[in-house]
C-alpha positions in Angstrom: -9.4 6.8 10.1 -5.6 7.0 10.3 -3.3 4.1 11.0 0.0 4.4 12.8 2.5 1.9 11.6 4.5 0.0 14.1 7.7 0.6 12.2 7.1 4.3 12.3 6.7 4.3 16.0 9.8 2.3 16.5 11.7 4.8 14.3 10.3 7.7 16.4 8.0 9.0 13.6 4.4 10.0 14.1 3.0 10.4 10.5 -0.6 11.5 11.2 -2.7 14.4 10.2 -4.1 15.0 13.7 -3.0 14.5 17.3 -4.3 16.1 20.5 -2.7 19.4 21.4 -1.5 19.6 25.0 -2.1 22.9 26.7 -0.3 23.5 29.9 1.3 26.7 31.5 4.7 25.0 31.3 4.5 24.6 27.5 5.1 27.8 25.6 2.5 28.3 22.9 5.1 28.2 20.1 6.2 24.8 21.3 2.8 23.3 21.9 2.6 21.5 18.5 6.0 19.8 18.7 5.6 19.0 22.4 2.1 17.5 21.8 3.4 15.4 18.9 6.2 14.1 21.1 3.8 13.3 24.0 1.5 11.5 21.6 4.3 9.5 20.0 5.7 8.5 23.4 2.2 7.5 24.6 1.6 5.3 21.6 5.1 3.7 22.0 4.2 2.9 25.6 1.0 1.2 24.5 2.9 -0.7 21.8 5.4 -1.9 24.5 2.6 -3.1 26.8 3.1 -0.2 29.3 -0.7 0.1 29.7 -1.3 -3.6 29.9 -2.6 -4.8 33.3 -3.8 -8.0 34.9 -7.4 -8.7 35.5 -6.9 -8.2 39.3 -8.6 -4.8 39.4 -11.6 -6.0 37.4 -12.1 -8.9 39.9 -11.7 -6.7 43.0 -13.9 -3.9 41.6 -16.3 -5.9 39.5 -19.1 -3.3 40.0 -17.1 -0.6 38.2 -17.0 -0.5 34.4 -13.5 0.4 33.4 -12.6 1.9 30.0 -10.2 -0.1 27.8 -7.3 1.6 26.1 -9.0 1.0 22.8 -12.2 2.7 23.9 -10.3 5.6 25.4 -8.3 6.2 22.2 -11.4 5.8 20.0 -13.2 8.4 22.0 -10.3 10.9 21.7 -9.8 10.4 18.0 -13.5 10.0 16.9 -14.3 12.5 14.2 -10.7 13.6 13.7 -8.9 13.2 10.4 
């Protein structure tokens, strides 16, 4: 399991062996690696800044729906990766 240091994120550095590669027609294949790394970095910075934090309002309004936490989502994406 890899750990991303808070200081690295703040400095704009993503020092990891693996990150998800984004494939989209607007991203040229030769830029997919650097674009994907940037997207991953910005997503993690958003999580760190609380951008994905939410109140419990939806959980109480939709109590019959089992929502995925950010931690569960990220663990599922990165499970089995270096």
